[in-house]
N, C-alpha and C positions, 0 to 999 in steps of 0.2 A: 171620443179618439181612439183608434185601433192602434195599438202599438204592432210594428213589423219585427216579427222575430226571424232572424238568419242564423240556422246554424248552419257551421261547416263543418263536414264530415272529414276527417282527415284521410288521405287514402294510404294504402297500407306502403311499408316499405319495398317490398317486392315488387310495385305498379312504376317506382320514381325511376331507377335508372336500368334495371335488365333490359331494356330495348337496345340502350347506349350500349352497352356492355356485347350485347345479341352482335350488333353491326361491328362494333370494332374486333371481335371475335373473327366475324365471317371477313373481314379486310385483311387481317393480318393471315389468315390462313390463305385467300387468295393470292396474298403476295409473296408468301413462302412459296407456295405450289406454282406458282407461275415463274419464281426466279429457278425452282428444280427442273421445270420442264424446258427450260430457255435455255438453261445451261447444259440440259443432255443433248437438247437440240446444236449447240454448238454457237449460239448467238452471242458468248461473251468474247468468243474466237479464242487460240489457243495461240503460244509465243511460236512465233516462227524460228525455226534451228536454221542456227547461226552459220554460215558455209565460213566461216574464218578457221584457218587451220592453223592451232598453235603447235610447232613442236618443240619440244624441251630435251636439252640431252641434260641427264645428271651423270656427271661424272661416277665410275666406280670408286670408293674411297678405298685407299690401300691400307694396310693394317704393317705394323713391322711385325715382321716374323719373330717371334718367341720361341728359343729354344733351351728346354729344359736341359740341366745339365747333372 
């Protein structure tokens, strides 16, 4: 009977996760660039200015007059 020998050649460490890191980097860059573009287009909106007018009158402080003698 003939023996069957199976030899598994280990793949290099570069092949195992580099594709995943490249995909993750592309997705992160797309999110950042998309957010900047949407912000510049005004998609997120700006705060509407308030039309409420608040007038405050602050009394002028009076100091006692000091005269030098």
